[in-house]
LOROPA-248551 format. One record per residue: residue number from 0; chain; x negated, y, z of N, C-alpha, C, O in turn. Coordinates in nm, 2 decimals, m for minus. Atoms other than C-alpha are relative to their C-alpha. Last residue first. Layout:
// residues N
{i = NUM ch = A n.px = X n.py = Y n.pz = Z ca.px = X ca.py = Y ca.pz = Z c.px = X c.py = Y c.pz = Z o.px = X o.py = Y o.pz = Z}
...
//
This chain:
// residues 91
{i = 90 ch = A n.px = m0.06 n.py = m0.12 n.pz = 0.06 ca.px = 3.03 ca.py = 9.23 ca.pz = 4.74 c.px = 0.06 c.py = 0.09 c.pz = 0.11 o.px = 0.11 o.py = 0.19 o.pz = 0.08}
{i = 89 ch = A n.px = m0.10 n.py = m0.04 n.pz = m0.06 ca.px = 2.78 ca.py = 8.97 ca.pz = 4.87 c.px = 0.05 c.py = 0.14 c.pz = m0.07 o.px = m0.02 o.py = 0.24 o.pz = m0.10}
{i = 88 ch = A n.px = m0.02 n.py = m0.12 n.pz = m0.04 ca.px = 2.53 ca.py = 8.80 ca.pz = 4.67 c.px = 0.12 c.py = 0.04 c.pz = 0.04 o.px = 0.22 o.py = m0.02 o.pz = m0.02}
{i = 87 ch = A n.px = m0.11 n.py = m0.02 n.pz = 0.06 ca.px = 2.49 ca.py = 8.43 ca.pz = 4.68 c.px = 0.01 c.py = 0.17 c.pz = 0.03 o.px = 0.01 o.py = 0.20 o.pz = 0.14}
{i = 86 ch = A n.px = m0.03 n.py = m0.16 n.pz = m0.01 ca.px = 2.14 ca.py = 8.33 ca.pz = 4.72 c.px = 0.14 c.py = 0.04 c.pz = m0.04 o.px = 0.16 o.py = 0.03 o.pz = m0.17}
{i = 85 ch = A n.px = 0.00 n.py = m0.10 n.pz = 0.12 ca.px = 2.05 ca.py = 7.96 ca.pz = 4.73 c.px = 0.07 c.py = 0.13 c.pz = 0.05 o.px = 0.14 o.py = 0.13 o.pz = 0.16}
{i = 84 ch = A n.px = m0.14 n.py = 0.00 n.pz = m0.01 ca.px = 1.87 ca.py = 7.79 ca.pz = 5.02 c.px = 0.05 c.py = 0.10 c.pz = m0.12 o.px = m0.03 o.py = 0.18 o.pz = m0.17}
{i = 83 ch = A n.px = m0.06 n.py = m0.11 n.pz = m0.02 ca.px = 1.52 ca.py = 7.70 ca.pz = 4.93 c.px = 0.14 c.py = 0.03 c.pz = m0.01 o.px = 0.20 o.py = 0.00 o.pz = m0.12}
{i = 82 ch = A n.px = m0.04 n.py = m0.08 n.pz = 0.11 ca.px = 1.44 ca.py = 7.37 ca.pz = 4.89 c.px = 0.05 c.py = 0.11 c.pz = 0.07 o.px = 0.11 o.py = 0.10 o.pz = 0.17}
{i = 81 ch = A n.px = m0.15 n.py = m0.03 n.pz = m0.02 ca.px = 1.21 ca.py = 7.24 ca.pz = 5.15 c.px = 0.08 c.py = 0.06 c.pz = m0.08 o.px = 0.02 o.py = 0.16 o.pz = m0.11}
{i = 80 ch = A n.px = m0.04 n.py = m0.09 n.pz = m0.04 ca.px = 0.86 ca.py = 7.14 ca.pz = 5.01 c.px = 0.15 c.py = 0.01 c.pz = 0.06 o.px = 0.22 o.py = m0.08 o.pz = 0.02}
{i = 79 ch = A n.px = m0.16 n.py = 0.00 n.pz = m0.03 ca.px = 0.70 ca.py = 6.83 ca.pz = 4.98 c.px = 0.03 c.py = 0.15 c.pz = 0.03 o.px = m0.05 o.py = 0.21 o.pz = 0.10}
{i = 78 ch = A n.px = m0.07 n.py = m0.07 n.pz = m0.13 ca.px = 0.35 ca.py = 6.82 ca.pz = 4.84 c.px = 0.15 c.py = 0.01 c.pz = m0.02 o.px = 0.21 o.py = 0.01 o.pz = m0.13}
{i = 77 ch = A n.px = m0.17 n.py = m0.06 n.pz = 0.00 ca.px = 0.16 ca.py = 6.64 ca.pz = 4.56 c.px = 0.03 c.py = 0.04 c.pz = 0.13 o.px = m0.04 o.py = 0.00 o.pz = 0.22}
{i = 76 ch = A n.px = m0.04 n.py = m0.07 n.pz = m0.09 ca.px = m0.21 ca.py = 6.58 ca.pz = 4.48 c.px = 0.13 c.py = 0.03 c.pz = m0.02 o.px = 0.18 o.py = 0.07 o.pz = m0.13}
{i = 75 ch = A n.px = m0.05 n.py = m0.15 n.pz = 0.02 ca.px = m0.25 ca.py = 6.30 ca.pz = 4.25 c.px = m0.01 c.py = 0.07 c.pz = 0.14 o.px = m0.02 o.py = 0.01 o.pz = 0.24}
{i = 74 ch = A n.px = 0.14 n.py = m0.08 n.pz = 0.03 ca.px = m0.48 ca.py = 5.99 ca.pz = 4.28 c.px = 0.04 c.py = 0.13 c.pz = m0.01 o.px = m0.05 o.py = 0.22 o.pz = m0.03}
{i = 73 ch = A n.px = 0.04 n.py = 0.03 n.pz = 0.14 ca.px = m0.21 ca.py = 5.71 ca.pz = 4.23 c.px = m0.09 c.py = 0.13 c.pz = m0.02 o.px = m0.13 o.py = 0.16 o.pz = m0.13}
{i = 72 ch = A n.px = 0.08 n.py = 0.13 n.pz = 0.03 ca.px = m0.18 ca.py = 5.68 ca.pz = 4.60 c.px = m0.07 c.py = m0.03 c.pz = m0.13 o.px = m0.15 o.py = m0.12 o.pz = m0.15}
{i = 71 ch = A n.px = 0.13 n.py = 0.01 n.pz = m0.08 ca.px = m0.12 ca.py = 6.03 ca.pz = 4.66 c.px = m0.08 c.py = m0.14 c.pz = m0.02 o.px = m0.20 o.py = m0.16 o.pz = m0.03}
{i = 70 ch = A n.px = 0.08 n.py = m0.05 n.pz = 0.10 ca.px = 0.18 ca.py = 6.00 ca.pz = 4.38 c.px = m0.14 c.py = 0.02 c.pz = 0.05 o.px = m0.23 o.py = 0.02 o.pz = m0.03}
{i = 69 ch = A n.px = 0.05 n.py = 0.07 n.pz = 0.14 ca.px = 0.31 ca.py = 5.72 ca.pz = 4.58 c.px = m0.08 c.py = 0.09 c.pz = m0.09 o.px = m0.17 o.py = 0.03 o.pz = m0.15}
{i = 68 ch = A n.px = 0.10 n.py = 0.08 n.pz = m0.05 ca.px = 0.28 ca.py = 5.93 ca.pz = 4.92 c.px = m0.01 c.py = m0.12 c.pz = m0.12 o.px = m0.11 o.py = m0.20 o.pz = m0.13}
{i = 67 ch = A n.px = 0.13 n.py = m0.08 n.pz = m0.01 ca.px = 0.46 ca.py = 6.22 ca.pz = 4.77 c.px = m0.10 c.py = m0.12 c.pz = 0.03 o.px = m0.22 o.py = m0.11 o.pz = m0.01}
{i = 66 ch = A n.px = 0.07 n.py = m0.05 n.pz = 0.13 ca.px = 0.73 ca.py = 5.99 ca.pz = 4.65 c.px = m0.12 c.py = 0.07 c.pz = 0.00 o.px = m0.21 o.py = 0.05 o.pz = m0.09}
{i = 65 ch = A n.px = 0.06 n.py = 0.12 n.pz = 0.06 ca.px = 0.78 ca.py = 5.84 ca.pz = 5.00 c.px = m0.03 c.py = 0.02 c.pz = m0.14 o.px = m0.12 o.py = m0.06 o.pz = m0.19}
{i = 64 ch = A n.px = 0.12 n.py = 0.04 n.pz = m0.09 ca.px = 0.79 ca.py = 6.16 ca.pz = 5.19 c.px = m0.05 c.py = m0.11 c.pz = m0.09 o.px = m0.17 o.py = m0.12 o.pz = m0.12}
{i = 63 ch = A n.px = 0.10 n.py = m0.08 n.pz = 0.05 ca.px = 1.05 ca.py = 6.29 ca.pz = 4.92 c.px = m0.14 c.py = m0.04 c.pz = 0.05 o.px = m0.24 o.py = m0.03 o.pz = m0.02}
{i = 62 ch = A n.px = 0.02 n.py = 0.03 n.pz = 0.17 ca.px = 1.28 ca.py = 5.99 ca.pz = 4.98 c.px = m0.15 c.py = 0.08 c.pz = m0.04 o.px = m0.25 o.py = 0.02 o.pz = m0.09}
{i = 61 ch = A n.px = 0.05 n.py = 0.14 n.pz = 0.03 ca.px = 1.24 ca.py = 6.05 ca.pz = 5.35 c.px = m0.02 c.py = m0.03 c.pz = m0.13 o.px = m0.14 o.py = m0.04 o.pz = m0.17}
{i = 60 ch = A n.px = 0.12 n.py = m0.02 n.pz = m0.04 ca.px = 1.30 ca.py = 6.43 ca.pz = 5.34 c.px = m0.07 c.py = m0.15 c.pz = m0.01 o.px = m0.18 o.py = m0.16 o.pz = m0.06}
{i = 59 ch = A n.px = 0.00 n.py = m0.02 n.pz = m0.14 ca.px = 1.64 ca.py = 6.39 ca.pz = 5.14 c.px = m0.15 c.py = m0.02 c.pz = 0.05 o.px = m0.21 o.py = m0.09 o.pz = m0.03}
{i = 58 ch = A n.px = 0.00 n.py = 0.15 n.pz = m0.06 ca.px = 1.61 ca.py = 6.46 ca.pz = 4.76 c.px = m0.02 c.py = 0.01 c.pz = 0.16 o.px = m0.07 o.py = 0.11 o.pz = 0.20}
{i = 57 ch = A n.px = m0.14 n.py = 0.05 n.pz = m0.07 ca.px = 1.76 ca.py = 6.77 ca.pz = 4.61 c.px = m0.03 c.py = m0.13 c.pz = 0.04 o.px = 0.06 o.py = m0.22 o.pz = 0.03}
{i = 56 ch = A n.px = m0.06 n.py = m0.11 n.pz = m0.04 ca.px = 1.45 ca.py = 6.81 ca.pz = 4.32 c.px = 0.14 c.py = m0.06 c.pz = 0.11 o.px = 0.20 o.py = m0.17 o.pz = 0.09}
{i = 55 ch = A n.px = m0.11 n.py = 0.06 n.pz = m0.07 ca.px = 1.20 ca.py = 6.56 ca.pz = 4.22 c.px = 0.07 c.py = 0.11 c.pz = 0.06 o.px = m0.01 o.py = 0.18 o.pz = 0.13}
{i = 54 ch = A n.px = m0.03 n.py = 0.15 n.pz = 0.03 ca.px = 0.90 ca.py = 6.61 ca.pz = 4.01 c.px = 0.12 c.py = m0.04 c.pz = 0.04 o.px = 0.18 o.py = m0.13 o.pz = m0.03}
{i = 53 ch = A n.px = m0.08 n.py = 0.04 n.pz = m0.09 ca.px = 0.85 ca.py = 7.01 ca.pz = 4.03 c.px = 0.05 c.py = m0.15 c.pz = m0.06 o.px = 0.11 o.py = m0.17 o.pz = m0.17}
{i = 52 ch = A n.px = m0.12 n.py = 0.04 n.pz = 0.05 ca.px = 0.53 ca.py = 7.08 ca.pz = 3.82 c.px = 0.11 c.py = m0.06 c.pz = 0.10 o.px = 0.06 o.py = m0.15 o.pz = 0.18}
{i = 51 ch = A n.px = m0.09 n.py = 0.08 n.pz = m0.08 ca.px = 0.24 ca.py = 7.27 ca.pz = 3.92 c.px = 0.11 c.py = m0.04 c.pz = m0.07 o.px = 0.16 o.py = 0.04 o.pz = m0.15}
{i = 50 ch = A n.px = m0.01 n.py = m0.01 n.pz = m0.14 ca.px = 0.09 ca.py = 7.14 ca.pz = 3.68 c.px = 0.00 c.py = 0.15 c.pz = 0.04 o.px = m0.07 o.py = 0.22 o.pz = m0.04}
{i = 49 ch = A n.px = m0.02 n.py = m0.15 n.pz = 0.01 ca.px = 0.17 ca.py = 7.08 ca.pz = 3.30 c.px = 0.01 c.py = 0.03 c.pz = 0.18 o.px = 0.12 o.py = 0.04 o.pz = 0.23}
{i = 48 ch = A n.px = 0.12 n.py = m0.08 n.pz = 0.06 ca.px = m0.02 ca.py = 6.74 ca.pz = 3.29 c.px = 0.02 c.py = 0.15 c.pz = 0.00 o.px = m0.07 o.py = 0.23 o.pz = 0.00}
{i = 47 ch = A n.px = 0.09 n.py = 0.03 n.pz = m0.11 ca.px = 0.23 ca.py = 6.53 ca.pz = 3.51 c.px = m0.12 c.py = 0.09 c.pz = m0.05 o.px = m0.21 o.py = 0.12 o.pz = 0.03}
{i = 46 ch = A n.px = m0.04 n.py = m0.07 n.pz = m0.13 ca.px = 0.55 ca.py = 6.69 ca.pz = 3.31 c.px = m0.13 c.py = m0.03 c.pz = 0.11 o.px = m0.14 o.py = 0.03 o.pz = 0.21}
{i = 45 ch = A n.px = m0.03 n.py = m0.13 n.pz = 0.03 ca.px = 0.40 ca.py = 6.62 ca.pz = 2.97 c.px = 0.04 c.py = 0.04 c.pz = 0.13 o.px = m0.01 o.py = 0.15 o.pz = 0.16}
{i = 44 ch = A n.px = 0.14 n.py = m0.07 n.pz = 0.01 ca.px = 0.29 ca.py = 6.28 ca.pz = 3.08 c.px = 0.01 c.py = 0.14 c.pz = m0.01 o.px = m0.06 o.py = 0.19 o.pz = 0.08}
{i = 43 ch = A n.px = 0.06 n.py = 0.02 n.pz = m0.11 ca.px = 0.65 ca.py = 6.19 ca.pz = 3.20 c.px = m0.13 c.py = 0.08 c.pz = 0.00 o.px = m0.17 o.py = 0.17 o.pz = 0.07}
{i = 42 ch = A n.px = m0.05 n.py = m0.15 n.pz = m0.06 ca.px = 0.80 ca.py = 6.34 ca.pz = 2.89 c.px = m0.07 c.py = m0.02 c.pz = 0.16 o.px = m0.09 o.py = 0.08 o.pz = 0.23}
{i = 41 ch = A n.px = 0.07 n.py = m0.10 n.pz = 0.07 ca.px = 0.59 ca.py = 6.08 ca.pz = 2.67 c.px = 0.04 c.py = 0.13 c.pz = 0.09 o.px = m0.03 o.py = 0.23 o.pz = 0.10}
{i = 40 ch = A n.px = 0.13 n.py = m0.01 n.pz = m0.02 ca.px = 0.65 ca.py = 5.79 ca.pz = 2.91 c.px = m0.07 c.py = 0.12 c.pz = m0.04 o.px = m0.17 o.py = 0.17 o.pz = 0.01}
{i = 39 ch = A n.px = 0.10 n.py = 0.07 n.pz = 0.10 ca.px = 1.03 ca.py = 5.85 ca.pz = 2.90 c.px = m0.15 c.py = 0.02 c.pz = 0.01 o.px = m0.19 o.py = 0.13 o.pz = 0.05}
{i = 38 ch = A n.px = 0.03 n.py = m0.05 n.pz = 0.11 ca.px = 1.19 ca.py = 5.98 ca.pz = 3.23 c.px = m0.09 c.py = m0.10 c.pz = m0.11 o.px = m0.16 o.py = m0.20 o.pz = m0.08}
{i = 37 ch = A n.px = m0.07 n.py = 0.09 n.pz = 0.10 ca.px = 1.32 ca.py = 5.76 ca.pz = 3.49 c.px = m0.01 c.py = 0.08 c.pz = m0.14 o.px = 0.08 o.py = 0.06 o.pz = m0.23}
{i = 36 ch = A n.px = m0.08 n.py = m0.07 n.pz = 0.08 ca.px = 1.20 ca.py = 6.02 ca.pz = 3.74 c.px = 0.10 c.py = m0.07 c.pz = m0.09 o.px = 0.22 o.py = m0.03 o.pz = m0.11}
{i = 35 ch = A n.px = m0.07 n.py = m0.07 n.pz = m0.06 ca.px = 1.03 ca.py = 5.81 ca.pz = 4.00 c.px = 0.12 c.py = 0.07 c.pz = m0.04 o.px = 0.22 o.py = 0.07 o.pz = 0.02}
{i = 34 ch = A n.px = m0.08 n.py = 0.08 n.pz = m0.07 ca.px = 0.91 ca.py = 5.55 ca.pz = 3.78 c.px = 0.08 c.py = 0.07 c.pz = 0.07 o.px = 0.20 o.py = 0.04 o.pz = 0.07}
{i = 33 ch = A n.px = m0.11 n.py = 0.06 n.pz = 0.10 ca.px = 0.82 ca.py = 5.79 ca.pz = 3.51 c.px = 0.08 c.py = m0.10 c.pz = 0.09 o.px = 0.20 o.py = m0.12 o.pz = 0.06}
{i = 32 ch = A n.px = m0.11 n.py = m0.09 n.pz = 0.04 ca.px = 0.63 ca.py = 6.00 ca.pz = 3.77 c.px = 0.10 c.py = m0.05 c.pz = m0.07 o.px = 0.22 o.py = m0.02 o.pz = m0.04}
{i = 31 ch = A n.px = m0.05 n.py = m0.03 n.pz = m0.11 ca.px = 0.43 ca.py = 5.70 ca.pz = 3.90 c.px = 0.12 c.py = 0.10 c.pz = m0.03 o.px = 0.23 o.py = 0.07 o.pz = 0.01}
{i = 30 ch = A n.px = m0.08 n.py = 0.09 n.pz = m0.04 ca.px = 0.33 ca.py = 5.60 ca.pz = 3.56 c.px = 0.08 c.py = 0.00 c.pz = 0.14 o.px = 0.17 o.py = m0.09 o.pz = 0.15}
{i = 29 ch = A n.px = m0.13 n.py = 0.00 n.pz = 0.08 ca.px = 0.24 ca.py = 5.95 ca.pz = 3.47 c.px = 0.06 c.py = m0.13 c.pz = 0.00 o.px = 0.17 o.py = m0.13 o.pz = m0.04}
{i = 28 ch = A n.px = m0.11 n.py = m0.08 n.pz = m0.07 ca.px = 0.02 ca.py = 5.92 ca.pz = 3.81 c.px = 0.12 c.py = 0.03 c.pz = m0.10 o.px = 0.23 o.py = 0.04 o.pz = m0.06}
{i = 27 ch = A n.px = m0.08 n.py = 0.06 n.pz = m0.12 ca.px = m0.15 ca.py = 5.61 ca.pz = 3.68 c.px = 0.09 c.py = 0.09 c.pz = 0.06 o.px = 0.19 o.py = 0.05 o.pz = 0.11}
{i = 26 ch = A n.px = m0.08 n.py = 0.08 n.pz = 0.04 ca.px = m0.23 ca.py = 5.78 ca.pz = 3.34 c.px = 0.10 c.py = m0.09 c.pz = 0.11 o.px = 0.22 o.py = m0.12 o.pz = 0.10}
{i = 25 ch = A n.px = m0.14 n.py = m0.08 n.pz = 0.06 ca.px = m0.36 ca.py = 6.09 ca.pz = 3.50 c.px = 0.09 c.py = m0.11 c.pz = m0.04 o.px = 0.21 o.py = m0.09 o.pz = m0.02}
{i = 24 ch = A n.px = m0.09 n.py = 0.11 n.pz = 0.07 ca.px = m0.64 ca.py = 5.90 ca.pz = 3.69 c.px = 0.16 c.py = 0.02 c.pz = m0.05 o.px = 0.26 o.py = m0.04 o.pz = m0.01}
{i = 23 ch = A n.px = 0.05 n.py = 0.05 n.pz = 0.12 ca.px = m0.85 ca.py = 6.20 ca.pz = 3.74 c.px = 0.05 c.py = m0.14 c.pz = m0.05 o.px = 0.02 o.py = m0.18 o.pz = m0.16}
{i = 22 ch = A n.px = 0.12 n.py = 0.05 n.pz = m0.03 ca.px = m0.65 ca.py = 6.41 ca.pz = 3.95 c.px = m0.06 c.py = m0.07 c.pz = m0.14 o.px = m0.03 o.py = m0.04 o.pz = m0.26}
{i = 21 ch = A n.px = m0.01 n.py = 0.15 n.pz = 0.06 ca.px = m0.27 ca.py = 6.49 ca.pz = 3.85 c.px = m0.12 c.py = m0.08 c.pz = 0.07 o.px = m0.09 o.py = m0.19 o.pz = 0.12}
{i = 20 ch = A n.px = 0.13 n.py = 0.00 n.pz = 0.10 ca.px = m0.32 ca.py = 6.83 ca.pz = 4.04 c.px = 0.02 c.py = m0.14 c.pz = m0.02 o.px = 0.02 o.py = m0.22 o.pz = 0.08}
{i = 19 ch = A n.px = 0.08 n.py = m0.12 n.pz = 0.01 ca.px = 0.01 ca.py = 7.03 ca.pz = 4.22 c.px = m0.15 c.py = m0.06 c.pz = m0.08 o.px = m0.21 o.py = 0.03 o.pz = m0.13}
{i = 18 ch = A n.px = 0.11 n.py = 0.07 n.pz = 0.08 ca.px = 0.28 ca.py = 6.76 ca.pz = 4.15 c.px = m0.08 c.py = 0.13 c.pz = m0.01 o.px = m0.05 o.py = 0.22 o.pz = m0.09}
{i = 17 ch = A n.px = 0.09 n.py = m0.07 n.pz = 0.08 ca.px = 0.58 ca.py = 6.92 ca.pz = 4.37 c.px = m0.14 c.py = m0.09 c.pz = m0.02 o.px = m0.20 o.py = m0.15 o.pz = 0.07}
{i = 16 ch = A n.px = 0.10 n.py = 0.10 n.pz = 0.00 ca.px = 0.87 ca.py = 6.69 ca.pz = 4.54 c.px = m0.09 c.py = 0.10 c.pz = m0.11 o.px = m0.04 o.py = 0.12 o.pz = m0.22}
{i = 15 ch = A n.px = 0.05 n.py = 0.00 n.pz = 0.13 ca.px = 1.14 ca.py = 6.93 ca.pz = 4.65 c.px = m0.13 c.py = m0.08 c.pz = 0.01 o.px = m0.19 o.py = m0.09 o.pz = 0.12}
{i = 14 ch = A n.px = 0.13 n.py = m0.04 n.pz = 0.04 ca.px = 1.36 ca.py = 6.87 ca.pz = 4.95 c.px = m0.04 c.py = 0.00 c.pz = m0.14 o.px = 0.04 o.py = m0.04 o.pz = m0.22}
{i = 13 ch = A n.px = 0.05 n.py = 0.05 n.pz = 0.12 ca.px = 1.73 ca.py = 6.89 ca.pz = 5.06 c.px = m0.19 c.py = 0.02 c.pz = m0.02 o.px = m0.24 o.py = 0.12 o.pz = 0.02}
{i = 12 ch = A n.px = 0.02 n.py = m0.06 n.pz = 0.08 ca.px = 1.81 ca.py = 6.95 ca.pz = 5.43 c.px = m0.10 c.py = m0.04 c.pz = m0.13 o.px = m0.21 o.py = m0.08 o.pz = m0.12}
{i = 11 ch = A n.px = 0.10 n.py = 0.02 n.pz = 0.04 ca.px = 1.95 ca.py = 6.67 ca.pz = 5.61 c.px = m0.05 c.py = 0.12 c.pz = m0.09 o.px = 0.02 o.py = 0.12 o.pz = m0.18}
{i = 10 ch = A n.px = 0.09 n.py = 0.06 n.pz = m0.11 ca.px = 2.23 ca.py = 6.72 ca.pz = 5.85 c.px = m0.15 c.py = 0.04 c.pz = m0.07 o.px = m0.23 o.py = 0.13 o.pz = m0.02}
{i = 9 ch = A n.px = 0.02 n.py = 0.13 n.pz = m0.02 ca.px = 2.45 ca.py = 6.90 ca.pz = 5.59 c.px = m0.11 c.py = m0.03 c.pz = 0.11 o.px = m0.19 o.py = 0.06 o.pz = 0.14}
{i = 8 ch = A n.px = 0.09 n.py = 0.03 n.pz = m0.11 ca.px = 2.63 ca.py = 7.22 ca.pz = 5.58 c.px = m0.02 c.py = m0.15 c.pz = 0.00 o.px = 0.08 o.py = m0.23 o.pz = 0.00}
{i = 7 ch = A n.px = m0.01 n.py = 0.14 n.pz = m0.07 ca.px = 2.78 ca.py = 7.32 ca.pz = 5.26 c.px = m0.10 c.py = m0.03 c.pz = 0.08 o.px = m0.22 o.py = m0.03 o.pz = 0.04}
{i = 6 ch = A n.px = 0.14 n.py = 0.07 n.pz = m0.02 ca.px = 2.77 ca.py = 7.68 ca.pz = 5.16 c.px = 0.04 c.py = m0.13 c.pz = 0.07 o.px = 0.12 o.py = m0.14 o.pz = 0.17}
{i = 5 ch = A n.px = m0.01 n.py = 0.09 n.pz = m0.10 ca.px = 3.13 ca.py = 7.79 ca.pz = 4.97 c.px = m0.16 c.py = m0.07 c.pz = 0.04 o.px = m0.22 o.py = m0.13 o.pz = m0.05}
{i = 4 ch = A n.px = 0.13 n.py = 0.07 n.pz = 0.00 ca.px = 3.14 ca.py = 8.10 ca.pz = 4.73 c.px = 0.01 c.py = m0.09 c.pz = 0.15 o.px = 0.05 o.py = m0.03 o.pz = 0.26}
{i = 3 ch = A n.px = 0.04 n.py = 0.03 n.pz = m0.14 ca.px = 3.46 ca.py = 8.25 ca.pz = 4.65 c.px = m0.11 c.py = m0.10 c.pz = m0.01 o.px = m0.11 o.py = m0.19 o.pz = m0.10}
{i = 2 ch = A n.px = 0.09 n.py = 0.13 n.pz = 0.00 ca.px = 3.50 ca.py = 8.45 ca.pz = 4.34 c.px = m0.03 c.py = m0.04 c.pz = 0.13 o.px = m0.07 o.py = 0.04 o.pz = 0.21}
{i = 1 ch = A n.px = 0.12 n.py = 0.01 n.pz = m0.09 ca.px = 3.80 ca.py = 8.67 ca.pz = 4.33 c.px = m0.07 c.py = m0.11 c.pz = m0.03 o.px = m0.01 o.py = m0.21 o.pz = m0.07}
{i = 0 ch = A n.px = 0.06 n.py = 0.15 n.pz = m0.04 ca.px = 4.05 ca.py = 8.69 ca.pz = 4.05 c.px = m0.13 c.py = 0.01 c.pz = 0.09 o.px = m0.23 o.py = 0.06 o.pz = 0.04}
//
């Protein structure tokens, strides 16, 4: 049996939203993380305090920019990165 891998090509490269610093208004940032991810309050706080933390993955650039803007408005430092392409070993 052979393994076959397919690389899907799309117009929009998926992005990752990374929280680098929650700032001094941690609970405001936790509320934004909770709204963005749908996690519970406890898990959102755990995610927001263990930085750097990946908040969202595989989102379009427009949604990633909106999420970063919401986190920055809450007092956090966040950035968006292009999601790295998967590595498929060749035989």
